BAGUBA-11483 format. One line per field, with one value per residue (C-alpha): residue in three letters; x, y, z. Coordinates in steps of 0.1 Angstrom, whole numbers, always signed. Layout:
<pts>
resn: c(ALA; ...)
u: c(X; ...)
v: c(Y; ...)
w: c(Z; ...)
</pts>
This chain:
<pts>
resn: c(MET; GLU; LEU; VAL; MET; ARG; ALA; ALA; LEU; TRP; LEU; ALA; LEU; ALA; LEU; LEU; ALA; GLY; THR; VAL; LEU; ALA; GLN; GLU; HIS; ARG; PRO; LEU; ARG; PRO; ALA; THR; ALA; ALA; GLU; GLN; ARG; ALA; ARG; ALA; ALA; VAL; VAL; ILE; ALA; ASP; TYR; ARG; TYR; ASP; ASP; LEU; LEU; TRP; GLU; ASN; ASP; ARG; ILE; ALA; PHE; ARG; ILE; TYR; GLY; ARG; ALA; LEU; GLU; ARG; ALA; GLU; PRO; PRO; SER; SER; SER; GLY; ILE; ASP; ALA; TRP; GLY; LYS; ARG; VAL; ARG; TRP; PRO; PHE; MET; ASP; ARG; GLN; LEU; ARG; THR; GLY; ASP; GLN; HIS; ARG; ASP; GLN; GLY; GLU; GLY; LEU; ASP; PHE; TYR; ASN; VAL; GLY; THR; GLY; ARG; GLY; VAL; GLY; GLY; LEU; GLY; ILE; TRP; TYR; ASP; ASN; LYS; LEU; TRP; THR; SER; ARG; ASN; TYR; VAL; ARG; PRO; HIS; ILE; ARG; ARG; SER; GLY; ALA; ASP; VAL; ALA; ASP; PHE; SER; VAL; ASP; TYR; GLU; PRO; TRP; PRO; VAL; ASP; THR; VAL; ARG; THR; VAL; ARG; GLU; THR; ARG; ARG; PHE; THR; LEU; PRO; ALA; GLY; SER; ASN; PHE; THR; ARG; MET; THR; SER; THR; ILE; ALA; ALA; SER; ASP; GLY; GLY; GLU; LEU; ILE; VAL; ALA; ILE; GLY; ILE; SER; LYS; ARG; PRO; VAL; GLN; GLY; GLY; GLN; VAL; GLY; ALA; ILE; ASP; ARG; ASP; GLU; THR; ALA; ALA; ARG; MET; SER; TRP; TRP; GLY; PRO; ALA; ASP; GLY; ALA; LYS; GLY; ARG; MET; ALA; ALA; ALA; VAL; ILE; VAL; ASP; PRO; ALA; SER; PHE; ALA; GLY; PHE; ALA; GLN; ASP; ALA; ASP; ASN; HIS; LEU; ILE; LEU; VAL; ARG; VAL; ARG; SER; GLY; ARG; PRO; PHE; VAL; TYR; TYR; SER; GLY; ALA; ALA; TRP; ASP; GLY; GLY; GLY; ASP; PHE; ALA; THR; ARG; ASP; ALA; TRP; ASN; SER; TYR; VAL; ASP; ALA; GLN; ARG; PRO; ASP; PHE; GLY; PRO)
u: c(+194; +168; +194; +203; +167; +161; +192; +180; +146; +160; +183; +153; +133; +162; +166; +129; +130; +159; +140; +109; +131; +148; +113; +101; +131; +139; +163; +147; +142; +156; +130; +128; +133; +96; +90; +116; +97; +66; +61; +31; +14; -14; -13; -35; -12; -36; -5; -1; -36; -48; -24; -32; +0; +3; +33; +48; +83; +88; +69; +50; +20; +0; -34; -45; -73; -97; -77; -49; -71; -73; -37; -18; -40; -42; -45; -54; -72; -43; -20; +15; +43; +75; +108; +119; +150; +142; +119; +100; +76; +93; +67; +53; +87; +100; +69; +73; +107; +92; +117; +102; +117; +153; +168; +176; +187; +154; +138; +121; +92; +100; +72; +52; +15; +5; -31; -26; -37; -4; +0; -34; -58; -90; -118; -147; -138; -166; -166; -128; -123; -113; -137; -122; -132; -120; -98; -108; -132; -143; -112; -116; -85; -93; -58; -24; +4; +20; +20; -8; -20; -58; -82; -111; -121; -150; -150; -180; -202; -186; -201; -195; -202; -239; -252; -247; -229; -209; -195; -170; -160; -126; -107; -69; -51; -13; +2; +38; +61; +42; +47; +10; -20; -52; -80; -117; -137; -175; -187; -224; -238; -269; -285; -274; -258; -226; -194; -161; -135; -100; -72; -41; -3; +9; +32; +52; +77; +110; +136; +141; +106; +114; +84; +98; +86; +52; +45; +10; -3; -38; -39; -30; -48; -20; +4; +38; +58; +95; +102; +129; +160; +153; +188; +205; +171; +168; +137; +102; +83; +46; +20; -17; -33; -71; -93; -90; -128; -137; -107; -119; -87; -61; -62; -43; -48; -23; -14; -19; -15; -48; -62; -100; -124; -162; -179; -215; -229; -229; -210; -174; -145; -109; -77; -40; -18; +20; +51; +89; +120; +153; +171; +151; +172; +146; +144; +174; +163; +133; +135; +136; +104; +86; +95; +80; +48; +45; +48; +18; -12; -38; -71; -100; -126; -147)
v: c(+144; +118; +101; +134; +142; +108; +112; +146; +131; +103; +127; +150; +120; +108; +143; +144; +110; +121; +152; +131; +107; +135; +149; +116; +110; +141; +142; +142; +177; +181; +188; +224; +234; +236; +202; +187; +198; +178; +144; +132; +139; +128; +136; +127; +124; +136; +136; +98; +83; +96; +75; +83; +87; +88; +86; +97; +99; +61; +45; +53; +38; +41; +30; +33; +52; +40; +57; +33; +3; +16; +28; -1; -33; -54; -29; -37; -23; -37; -14; -6; +2; +22; +20; +53; +64; +101; +115; +139; +133; +122; +102; +131; +144; +109; +100; +133; +122; +95; +71; +61; +26; +38; +48; +84; +89; +92; +59; +39; +19; -17; -36; -52; -54; -70; -84; -92; -74; -58; -46; -49; -47; -67; -87; -109; -145; -167; -203; -205; -176; -140; -115; -80; -45; -23; +7; +35; +64; +96; +104; +128; +142; +150; +160; +161; +169; +181; +149; +128; +115; +110; +104; +82; +66; +45; +12; +9; -22; -55; -90; -118; -148; -145; -143; -106; -74; -53; -18; -2; +31; +30; +56; +56; +72; +72; +91; +102; +77; +45; +20; +11; +27; +25; +13; +19; +0; -1; -28; -29; -61; -61; -89; -73; -106; -113; -113; -129; -103; -114; -90; -99; -96; -104; -133; -112; -137; -122; -137; -173; -177; -167; -154; -145; -158; -155; -156; -161; -155; -168; -155; -119; -121; -109; -120; -107; -111; -106; -104; -120; -100; -82; -77; -45; -30; -50; -64; -52; -63; -62; -70; -70; -68; -74; -75; -108; -106; -109; -130; -160; -177; -177; -186; -181; -181; -181; -145; -137; -147; -139; -132; -135; -114; -116; -84; -72; -54; -17; -18; -2; -24; -15; -32; -21; -25; -19; -21; -14; -15; -29; +0; +26; +24; +11; -27; -45; -80; -102; -105; -67; -64; -92; -77; -44; -60; -81; -49; -32; -26; -13; +3; -13; +11; +31)
w: c(-509; -498; -476; -460; -454; -438; -416; -405; -397; -377; -358; -350; -337; -316; -301; -294; -277; -256; -245; -236; -216; -198; -189; -177; -154; -135; -104; -70; -57; -22; +5; +17; +53; +58; +42; +65; +95; +86; +100; +79; +47; +23; -14; -43; -73; -101; -124; -119; -124; -90; -69; -32; -12; +26; +49; +82; +96; +94; +65; +33; +16; -16; -30; -66; -84; -110; -138; -133; -141; -177; -180; -164; -161; -141; -112; -77; -46; -25; -5; -17; +7; +0; +18; +32; +52; +58; +86; +63; +34; +1; -19; -40; -49; -57; -78; -98; -110; -130; -115; -81; -83; -79; -46; -50; -14; +5; -3; -32; -43; -49; -32; -59; -50; -83; -81; -43; -12; -7; +29; +46; +16; +22; +5; +14; +22; +8; -4; +2; -22; -19; -35; -39; -50; -78; -70; -46; -54; -36; -15; +14; +30; +67; +78; +60; +85; +105; +126; +112; +78; +79; +50; +38; +5; -8; -27; -50; -48; -59; -61; -37; -59; -68; -32; -24; -32; -8; -6; +17; +32; +49; +70; +71; +100; +103; +132; +134; +151; +141; +113; +115; +97; +117; +94; +102; +77; +73; +49; +39; +24; +2; +23; +57; +68; +87; +67; +69; +59; +48; +53; +33; +29; -6; -9; -34; -48; -60; -85; -76; -62; -26; -7; +27; +61; +77; +115; +128; +163; +170; +206; +197; +163; +142; +114; +105; +73; +67; +30; +9; -2; -35; -47; -35; -27; +5; +22; +30; +61; +68; +95; +101; +136; +141; +172; +189; +198; +161; +149; +127; +118; +91; +54; +22; -16; -44; -39; -2; +34; +50; +85; +89; +110; +115; +106; +108; +78; +83; +115; +115; +126; +132; +121; +118; +88; +91; +70; +72; +51; +63; +47; +67; +99; +123; +116; +102; +111; +113; +151; +154; +133; +151; +185; +174; +161; +193; +214; +198; +220; +195; +203; +185; +197; +172)
</pts>
């Protein structure tokens, strides 16, 4: 009798585990006709530690909330990028499946930010070291669709060695038809002094240690990365463009390729952060991506 009861208990636990697994990995819900007409969206995924998702008809991005720091350490204030092949929003529906890392027909998340800056995250460059914030707080969605994703967040004060603390407010604007998010950042330092801000692209090694190829252009003040092949998932690409008038050089650390800009405390500055996936139908080669980056003529006005 005891063996029968134990067998029944194990069966019940197995069935429960199977039910939970089925709930965690749901199929991707097809987009409705109305959803397919949208060309941009911003969503705060309160069901997934407050991930903040934004995308347009070409590319998709994510930043992380403070709740993730406790749930999945180490977390990062870097910027994640997702590959997408459809021209309508898919991130929220994909994330709700519990299986965002698998290509379910519309795209997938396979770019690993880790502790790096991802695609255009920033920090303060001081004493040849990058000093970075914790994850975002106080999101404010300004506009979600139909043709632009526009929002702002804060990054609470963080230390730069022992010499100062800084805090940041950043606005993110991604219009339809572009692979680049326009970033308007205002960083205030406790001492009011000039800052060197480092904006990064993660080196992101894949199996075998490959980290892709980086191209730097001092004259145009931009850098472009073509990632290594990640098995059948393909390649991600990224680029950062800054104002040549404030460009201060290039650098790197163990995790990131960095482009440096001079910034005045409390004064907003603009830069552009872009990404692409070779499975998305727009950029199949490094040359195609670099040509697109080179053709950008960004506006650095306030």
